[in-house]
C-alpha positions as CSV (number, residue, x, y, z in Angstrom):
1,X,13.7,-14.5,30.1
2,X,14.8,-15.2,26.2
3,X,13.9,-18.2,23.3
4,X,16.8,-19.7,21.7
5,X,16.6,-16.6,18.5
6,X,17.5,-14.2,22.1
7,X,14.5,-12.8,21.3
8,X,12.4,-11.6,24.4
9,X,9.1,-13.8,25.5
10,X,5.5,-12.0,25.6
11,X,4.8,-10.6,28.6
12,X,2.2,-8.9,30.0
13,X,0.9,-5.5,28.8
14,X,-0.3,-2.7,32.3
15,X,-3.0,-1.1,32.3
16,X,-4.1,3.0,31.8
17,X,-7.1,3.4,34.2
18,X,-9.7,0.5,35.5
19,X,-12.2,-0.2,32.9
20,X,-15.4,-0.3,33.7
21,X,-17.6,-3.8,35.3
22,X,-17.9,-6.2,32.2
23,X,-15.9,-4.3,29.8
24,X,-12.5,-6.2,31.3
25,X,-11.8,-8.4,28.6
26,X,-12.1,-7.1,24.7
27,X,-12.5,-10.6,22.7
28,X,-11.8,-10.8,19.0
29,X,-12.0,-14.0,17.4
30,X,-8.3,-14.3,16.4
31,X,-7.4,-17.5,14.8
32,X,-3.0,-17.3,14.1
33,X,-1.7,-19.2,12.4
34,X,2.1,-17.4,11.2
35,X,2.3,-17.7,15.3
36,X,2.7,-20.7,14.8
37,X,5.8,-20.8,13.1
38,X,9.1,-21.5,13.9
39,X,10.7,-18.7,16.9
40,X,13.0,-17.2,14.5
41,X,9.8,-15.9,12.2
42,X,9.6,-13.4,15.0
43,X,9.9,-12.3,18.5
44,X,7.1,-11.9,21.2
45,X,6.0,-9.5,22.9
46,X,3.2,-6.9,24.0
47,X,3.3,-3.3,23.0
48,X,4.5,-0.5,25.1
49,X,1.8,1.6,26.7
50,X,0.9,5.1,26.6
51,X,-0.3,7.2,28.4
52,X,-3.5,8.8,27.3
53,X,-5.3,6.8,24.5
54,X,-8.2,8.7,22.6
55,X,-9.8,7.4,19.8
56,X,-9.9,9.7,16.3
57,X,-11.1,7.9,14.0
58,X,-12.8,4.1,13.6
59,X,-13.1,2.5,9.9
60,X,-16.8,1.0,10.5
61,X,-17.0,-0.3,7.3
62,X,-13.8,-1.7,7.9
63,X,-14.8,-3.5,11.0
64,X,-17.5,-4.8,9.8
65,X,-16.2,-6.7,6.4
66,X,-13.4,-8.3,9.4
67,X,-16.5,-9.4,11.9
68,X,-15.7,-7.4,14.3
69,X,-17.7,-5.3,16.6
70,X,-17.4,-1.7,15.6
71,X,-19.5,-0.6,19.0
72,X,-16.6,-2.5,21.1
73,X,-13.5,-1.3,19.8
74,X,-15.0,2.0,19.8
75,X,-15.3,1.2,23.6
76,X,-13.0,2.0,26.4
77,X,-11.8,-1.6,26.2
78,X,-11.4,-1.6,22.7
79,X,-9.4,1.7,22.6
80,X,-7.4,0.6,25.1
81,X,-6.7,-2.7,22.9
82,X,-6.2,-0.1,19.6
83,X,-3.5,2.2,21.2
84,X,-1.8,-1.1,22.8
85,X,-2.1,-0.9,26.4
86,X,-4.3,-4.5,26.8
87,X,-4.5,-7.8,25.0
88,X,-7.4,-8.9,23.4
89,X,-8.6,-12.6,24.0
90,X,-7.0,-15.2,21.6
91,X,-4.1,-12.4,20.1
92,X,-0.6,-13.5,20.0
93,X,1.2,-10.3,19.8
94,X,4.5,-10.8,17.1
95,X,6.9,-8.3,15.9
96,X,7.9,-10.2,12.6
97,X,11.6,-10.7,11.6
98,X,12.6,-9.5,8.0
99,X,15.8,-8.3,5.9
100,X,15.9,-5.8,2.3
101,X,17.4,-4.5,-0.8
102,X,17.0,-0.5,0.9
103,X,17.5,1.8,-2.0
104,X,19.5,-0.9,-2.9
105,X,21.5,-2.0,-0.3
106,X,20.9,-5.3,1.7
107,X,20.3,-5.4,4.9
108,X,20.2,-8.2,6.3
109,X,18.1,-7.7,9.8
110,X,15.3,-5.0,9.4
111,X,12.0,-6.2,10.8
112,X,9.2,-4.9,12.5
113,X,10.8,-2.1,14.3
114,X,8.0,0.0,15.9
115,X,4.6,-2.4,14.6
116,X,3.7,-6.1,16.5
117,X,1.2,-8.1,15.0
118,X,-1.7,-8.5,16.9
119,X,-3.3,-11.7,15.3
120,X,-5.7,-12.5,12.7
121,X,-9.0,-12.7,11.6
122,X,-10.8,-14.3,9.4
123,X,-13.7,-12.1,7.7
124,X,-17.0,-12.2,6.4
125,X,-15.5,-13.7,3.0
126,X,-13.3,-15.8,4.7
127,X,-9.7,-13.9,3.8
128,X,-7.4,-14.2,6.2
129,X,-6.4,-10.6,8.0
130,X,-3.5,-9.6,9.8
131,X,-4.3,-6.7,12.3
132,X,-1.3,-4.8,13.3
133,X,0.0,-2.1,15.5
134,X,2.4,0.6,13.4
135,X,3.9,3.0,16.2
136,X,3.2,0.7,19.4
137,X,6.6,1.3,20.4
138,X,10.2,-0.1,20.6
139,X,10.8,-3.8,19.7
140,X,14.5,-5.8,19.7
141,X,14.2,-5.0,15.4
142,X,13.9,-1.1,16.4
143,X,17.5,-0.1,16.2
144,X,17.7,2.5,18.6
145,X,14.4,4.3,17.1
146,X,11.7,5.2,20.2
147,X,9.7,2.7,17.3
148,X,6.3,5.3,18.1
149,X,4.7,7.8,14.9
150,X,3.3,10.5,15.1
151,X,-0.6,11.8,14.0
152,X,1.1,13.4,10.9
153,X,2.2,10.2,9.3
154,X,-0.3,7.7,11.1
155,X,-3.1,10.2,9.4
156,X,-1.3,10.0,5.8
157,X,-1.3,6.0,5.4
158,X,-5.3,6.3,6.8
159,X,-5.9,8.3,4.0
160,X,-4.3,7.4,1.2
161,X,-4.6,2.9,2.0
162,X,-8.2,3.5,2.4
163,X,-8.1,6.0,-1.3
164,X,-6.4,3.2,-2.7
165,X,-9.1,0.9,-1.4
166,X,-11.6,2.7,-3.3
167,X,-9.7,3.2,-6.3
168,X,-9.4,-0.9,-6.9
169,X,-6.4,-1.1,-5.9
170,X,-4.7,-3.9,-3.1
171,X,-3.7,-2.2,-0.1
172,X,-3.0,-2.7,3.6
173,X,-6.2,-1.1,4.8
174,X,-6.3,1.5,8.1
175,X,-8.8,0.0,11.1
176,X,-8.3,2.6,12.8
177,X,-5.9,5.8,14.1
178,X,-5.1,6.7,18.7
179,X,-3.5,9.6,19.4
180,X,-1.4,7.7,22.3
181,X,-1.5,11.2,24.8
182,X,2.4,11.2,24.5
183,X,4.8,13.0,22.2
184,X,7.1,11.8,19.8
185,X,10.6,13.5,18.9
186,X,11.9,14.1,15.6
187,X,12.6,17.7,14.4
188,X,10.3,19.0,17.0
189,X,8.2,17.6,19.9
190,X,4.5,16.1,18.2
191,X,1.7,14.3,18.8
192,X,2.0,11.0,19.0
193,X,-0.2,7.8,17.5
194,X,-0.6,4.4,16.8
195,X,-2.4,3.2,13.9
196,X,-4.4,-0.8,12.9
197,X,-3.2,-1.9,9.9
198,X,-5.2,-4.7,8.4
199,X,-3.3,-6.7,5.9
200,X,-3.7,-10.1,3.8
201,X,-0.2,-10.8,5.2
202,X,3.0,-8.8,6.3
203,X,5.0,-11.3,4.2
204,X,7.7,-9.9,2.3
205,X,10.2,-10.4,-0.3
206,X,12.3,-9.2,2.3
207,X,10.9,-11.9,4.6
208,X,12.6,-14.5,2.2
209,X,15.5,-12.6,2.9
210,X,16.0,-12.9,5.6
211,X,16.0,-16.7,6.4
212,X,18.3,-16.9,2.8
213,X,21.1,-15.0,4.0
214,X,21.4,-16.5,6.6
215,X,21.3,-20.1,4.2
216,X,18.2,-21.3,6.7
217,X,16.7,-23.7,3.4
218,X,14.4,-25.1,6.5
219,X,12.9,-21.6,7.4
220,X,12.7,-21.0,3.7
221,X,10.5,-24.0,2.8
222,X,8.0,-23.5,6.1
223,X,7.7,-19.5,5.0
224,X,6.9,-20.3,1.5
225,X,4.3,-23.6,2.0
226,X,2.5,-21.1,4.5
227,X,2.6,-18.4,2.2
228,X,1.5,-21.4,-0.7
229,X,-1.7,-22.4,1.4
230,X,-2.0,-18.7,3.0
231,X,-2.6,-16.8,-0.4
232,X,-2.3,-19.7,-3.5
233,X,-3.6,-22.5,-2.9
234,X,-3.6,-23.7,-6.3
235,X,0.0,-23.7,-6.9
236,X,0.4,-26.6,-4.0
237,X,-0.6,-28.9,-6.9
238,X,1.4,-28.0,-9.8
239,X,4.0,-29.6,-10.8
240,X,6.8,-26.9,-9.5
241,X,5.2,-25.6,-6.8
242,X,7.5,-23.6,-5.6
243,X,8.1,-22.2,-9.0
244,X,4.7,-21.7,-9.1
245,X,4.6,-19.2,-6.1
246,X,7.4,-17.3,-7.8
247,X,4.5,-17.0,-11.1
248,X,1.9,-16.4,-8.9
249,X,3.5,-13.2,-6.8
250,X,5.4,-12.8,-10.6
251,X,1.9,-11.9,-11.2
252,X,0.1,-10.0,-9.0
253,X,3.2,-7.0,-8.6
254,X,2.7,-7.0,-12.0
255,X,-0.8,-5.9,-12.4
256,X,0.0,-3.8,-8.6
257,X,2.2,-1.7,-10.5
258,X,0.1,-1.4,-13.5
259,X,-2.3,0.0,-11.5
260,X,-0.1,2.9,-9.6
261,X,0.8,3.6,-12.8
262,X,-2.8,4.1,-14.3
263,X,-3.3,6.8,-11.6
264,X,-0.1,8.5,-10.8
265,X,0.5,7.0,-7.3
266,X,4.6,7.0,-6.9
267,X,5.3,4.6,-3.7
268,X,8.5,6.2,-3.1
269,X,10.2,3.6,-0.9
270,X,10.2,0.6,-3.4
271,X,12.6,-1.8,-1.4
272,X,12.3,-5.2,-0.7
273,X,10.7,-5.4,2.9
274,X,8.1,-2.9,1.5
275,X,7.3,-5.2,-1.1
276,X,4.2,-7.6,-0.5
277,X,4.2,-11.3,-1.5
278,X,0.3,-11.3,-2.1
279,X,0.1,-8.4,-3.8
280,X,-0.9,-4.8,-2.2
281,X,0.2,-1.7,-1.4
282,X,2.1,-1.4,1.5
283,X,3.8,0.5,3.6
284,X,2.5,4.5,3.0
285,X,5.6,6.5,3.4
286,X,6.6,8.9,1.7
287,X,4.3,8.6,-1.4
288,X,1.8,10.9,-3.1
289,X,0.1,11.0,-6.3
290,X,1.6,14.0,-9.4
291,X,-0.4,16.8,-10.6
292,X,1.0,17.1,-13.6
293,X,2.3,14.2,-15.8
294,X,5.6,14.4,-15.8
295,X,7.5,10.5,-15.4
296,X,10.1,11.8,-13.4
297,X,8.4,12.8,-11.0
298,X,9.5,11.5,-7.4
299,X,8.4,13.2,-3.7
300,X,10.2,11.2,-1.5
301,X,13.0,13.3,0.0
302,X,15.1,10.4,0.9
303,X,14.9,9.9,-3.0
304,X,17.7,11.7,-3.9
305,X,19.0,9.7,-7.2
306,X,15.1,9.2,-7.5
307,X,15.5,5.2,-7.9
308,X,11.8,5.0,-7.1
309,X,10.4,8.1,-9.4
310,X,6.7,7.7,-11.7
311,X,8.4,6.0,-14.5
312,X,11.3,3.3,-12.3
313,X,8.8,1.6,-10.5
314,X,8.1,-1.7,-12.8
315,X,12.0,-1.2,-13.7
316,X,11.9,-1.6,-9.8
317,X,9.5,-3.9,-9.0
318,X,11.2,-6.6,-11.8
319,X,14.4,-6.3,-9.5
320,X,12.5,-6.8,-6.4
321,X,11.4,-9.4,-7.7
322,X,14.7,-11.1,-9.0
323,X,15.7,-10.9,-5.3
324,X,13.0,-12.5,-4.4
325,X,13.3,-15.2,-7.0
326,X,17.4,-15.8,-5.9
327,X,16.0,-17.0,-2.2
328,X,13.8,-19.4,-3.7
329,X,16.2,-21.2,-6.0
330,X,16.9,-23.5,-3.1
331,X,13.7,-25.0,-3.0
332,X,12.6,-25.0,-7.3
333,X,15.5,-27.6,-8.1
334,X,18.0,-29.3,-6.2
335,X,20.9,-28.2,-9.1
336,X,21.7,-24.4,-8.7
337,X,22.3,-23.7,-12.5
338,X,19.0,-25.8,-13.5
339,X,16.6,-23.6,-10.3
340,X,18.8,-20.7,-12.1
341,X,17.4,-21.4,-15.2
342,X,13.9,-21.9,-13.6
343,X,13.6,-19.1,-12.1
344,X,14.4,-17.0,-15.1
345,X,12.2,-18.1,-17.4
346,X,9.7,-17.7,-14.7
347,X,10.8,-13.6,-14.3
348,X,10.7,-13.5,-18.1
349,X,7.1,-13.2,-18.1
350,X,7.0,-9.8,-16.2
351,X,7.1,-7.4,-18.7
352,X,4.4,-9.8,-21.4
353,X,2.1,-9.7,-18.2
354,X,3.1,-6.2,-16.5
355,X,2.9,-4.8,-20.1
356,X,-0.5,-6.0,-21.0
357,X,-2.4,-5.1,-17.5
358,X,-1.2,-1.7,-18.2
359,X,-2.3,-1.4,-22.3
360,X,-5.5,-2.7,-21.0
361,X,-5.8,-0.1,-18.3
362,X,-5.0,2.7,-20.4
363,X,-7.0,1.9,-23.3
364,X,-10.2,1.5,-20.5
365,X,-9.0,5.1,-19.7
366,X,-9.5,6.1,-23.2
367,X,-12.5,4.8,-23.9
368,X,-10.9,2.0,-26.0
369,X,-12.9,-1.1,-25.9
370,X,-11.0,-3.4,-28.5
371,X,-7.2,-3.8,-29.3
372,X,-5.4,-2.5,-32.6
373,X,-1.8,-2.2,-33.5
374,X,-1.5,1.7,-32.8
375,X,-2.9,1.6,-29.7
376,X,0.3,1.8,-27.9
377,X,1.5,5.0,-29.9
378,X,-2.0,6.9,-29.5
379,X,-1.7,7.0,-26.2
380,X,2.3,7.7,-25.8
381,X,1.1,10.6,-28.0
382,X,-0.7,11.5,-25.2
383,X,1.1,11.1,-22.4
384,X,4.1,12.8,-24.5
385,X,2.1,15.8,-25.3
386,X,0.9,15.9,-21.4
387,X,4.8,16.1,-20.0
388,X,5.2,19.1,-22.7
389,X,2.3,21.3,-21.7
390,X,2.7,20.0,-18.1
391,X,-0.9,19.3,-18.3
392,X,-3.0,17.5,-15.2
393,X,-2.3,13.6,-14.7
394,X,-5.9,13.1,-13.2
395,X,-7.8,15.4,-15.1
396,X,-6.9,15.0,-18.5
397,X,-8.3,11.8,-18.4
398,X,-11.3,12.5,-16.5
399,X,-12.4,15.8,-19.2
400,X,-11.3,13.6,-21.9
401,X,-14.4,14.1,-24.2
402,X,-14.3,13.5,-28.0
403,X,-17.7,15.3,-28.5
404,X,-16.3,18.4,-26.2
405,X,-12.6,18.9,-26.2
406,X,-12.7,22.0,-25.0
407,X,-12.2,20.6,-21.0
408,X,-9.5,18.6,-21.2
409,X,-7.7,20.9,-24.9
410,X,-7.7,23.7,-21.8
411,X,-5.4,21.9,-19.2
412,X,-2.3,21.6,-21.9
413,X,0.0,25.1,-22.6
414,X,0.5,23.8,-25.5
415,X,-3.4,23.2,-26.7
416,X,-1.5,22.1,-30.5
417,X,-0.7,19.5,-29.5
418,X,-3.7,17.9,-27.5
419,X,-5.5,19.3,-31.0
420,X,-3.2,17.1,-33.2
421,X,-3.8,13.9,-30.7
422,X,-7.6,14.4,-30.1
423,X,-8.3,14.1,-34.1
424,X,-6.3,10.8,-33.9
425,X,-7.9,9.5,-31.6
426,X,-11.0,10.1,-33.1
427,X,-9.8,8.6,-35.9
428,X,-9.2,5.7,-33.4
429,X,-13.0,5.5,-31.9
430,X,-14.9,5.8,-35.0
431,X,-13.4,1.6,-35.0
432,X,-14.9,0.9,-31.8
433,X,-19.1,-0.9,-31.4
434,X,-19.8,1.3,-28.3
435,X,-22.1,4.1,-28.5
436,X,-20.8,7.5,-27.0
437,X,-22.4,7.7,-23.4
438,X,-21.7,4.1,-23.4
439,X,-18.1,4.6,-24.0
440,X,-18.6,7.6,-21.4
441,X,-19.3,6.3,-18.7
442,X,-16.6,3.5,-19.1
443,X,-14.4,5.8,-18.9
444,X,-16.3,7.3,-15.9
445,X,-15.8,4.7,-13.8
446,X,-11.9,3.7,-14.3
447,X,-10.7,8.2,-14.1
448,X,-11.5,9.3,-10.7
449,X,-12.3,13.0,-10.1
450,X,-10.8,12.8,-7.4
451,X,-7.6,11.9,-6.2
452,X,-5.5,12.2,-2.6
453,X,-3.5,15.6,-3.7
454,X,-1.0,15.9,-1.8
455,X,-1.5,19.8,-0.5
456,X,-5.1,18.6,0.5
457,X,-3.5,16.1,2.6
458,X,-1.2,17.9,3.7
459,X,-3.9,20.6,4.9
460,X,-5.5,17.6,6.7
461,X,-2.2,16.3,8.2
462,X,-1.5,20.0,9.4
463,X,-5.0,20.7,11.0
464,X,-4.8,17.3,12.4
465,X,-1.8,18.4,14.6
466,X,-3.6,20.6,15.7
467,X,-6.5,18.8,16.5
468,X,-8.9,20.4,14.2
469,X,-10.3,17.0,12.2
470,X,-12.9,18.1,10.1
471,X,-9.8,18.4,7.1
472,X,-9.6,15.4,7.2
473,X,-12.5,13.6,8.1
474,X,-14.4,15.8,4.9
475,X,-11.1,14.5,2.6
476,X,-11.8,11.3,3.7
477,X,-16.0,11.5,2.6
478,X,-14.4,13.1,-1.2
479,X,-12.0,9.5,-1.3
480,X,-15.0,6.9,-0.8
481,X,-16.5,7.9,-3.7
482,X,-13.4,8.8,-6.3
483,X,-15.4,8.0,-9.4
484,X,-18.6,10.9,-8.6
485,X,-18.7,14.6,-9.4
486,X,-20.3,15.9,-5.9
487,X,-21.1,19.7,-6.8
488,X,-20.3,20.8,-3.1
489,X,-16.7,18.9,-3.3
490,X,-15.5,20.3,-6.6
491,X,-12.5,22.1,-5.0
492,X,-10.7,18.6,-4.1
493,X,-11.1,17.9,-7.8
494,X,-8.9,20.2,-8.7
495,X,-4.7,21.0,-9.1
496,X,-2.7,22.9,-7.1
497,X,-2.2,26.6,-7.1
498,X,1.3,27.5,-7.7
499,X,1.9,28.4,-4.2
500,X,-0.4,25.6,-2.8
501,X,2.4,22.7,-4.7
502,X,4.2,19.6,-1.8
503,X,7.3,18.8,-3.9
504,X,8.1,16.8,-1.0
505,X,6.9,13.7,1.3
506,X,9.0,12.6,4.1
507,X,9.4,9.2,5.4
508,X,7.0,8.8,9.2
509,X,10.2,7.5,10.8
């Protein structure tokens, strides 16, 4: 049976094994607003059951934040839900429709090809959060894919998304990872897994593009109104609410990408379908953190032209926002030329907002509390020296200390370039009113000691594929407190040796 879009309706999910008495139904406090939109926004279907679900990891802290019972989630009934074998009471499983530009090429229909949104909950702080299964089987958007995920990509997203949250960067979160007991086939057979992902929403620039490509203005208005109500309610009071929506998304994305740049994060696939309207980092595929600083750094095995290189990320975010603005034109004004002029005026704020966010963050990283005209040149000169000496990005900022140069200086293959810069830096710091202890504490609160080093992540994933989760658990422990030096984990702060370097990362599909 199908609805008027030709997409299948909800079906029951078979059980896998009998549940203990009293545990036959898991209740979650779902309140599903997106599922109340018209059927052309999604396909209604349940996850595909798996053969032998087993819990690998439950994020008990996040469960508490969401107002969920961690013990219930880790019970047999809970694991069955997290694997996609059972549907919790109140859940309305749907796969979302969206389109997107992938490496600059527009695809009019993408959608959740291996993910199903179970529903929404309102967390303890009153925030609405999506709960989605990723790797939960094929959907009408799978395009001949199997809809499944291997354990490596699932745990990569778990590690990196939780590390980003600990770094204070807006991000989707990972609630659980479950082994399916079934293989998935990529280059070889790999153990299958399902990730439970939590997001402010899964609405993307590509969601708007899906309806714009169909010239479905009614759907665009419904979607924009939904986003305003959910994410930007103050925009409703503006004289031009859809322009206000555009400008708020611009501001969120500008701030988000600046934060990526400040920690050396490279998303890897900044397609418009991976650009969140809520301003969160979403879809951790071939993502990575830089070791030595090089603005041209690319890790993704599918980014052959370097479109999404580290230094290109701000420009790509602007490009993605331009595509978003195009979808809103029919809502911004009835006259096409007037709408375009308004949207371009709003888009023109991006560069300033991004630049301010980046410079503010960079000042904090080098211990500056005030602003002076020469700060941008001072910071750029440090980055240039780092690039020329292949100095480690994270450690350079972590070790900056005007009273003890030797630690940072040792990271430079051309230490004289650091010496020349440090003289100017100390002269600039002399204009600051803060004492050395205050400055050092402030710098250590923004310059992490620990990031998800690629070689550490790959080692943890390789061990997990073989059934050893100890490296994964220890890495999570380290990354949960990234700004605290801990002697027992000192090795996690070190860059890779030449033989340990990871030069390519891969998309989980």
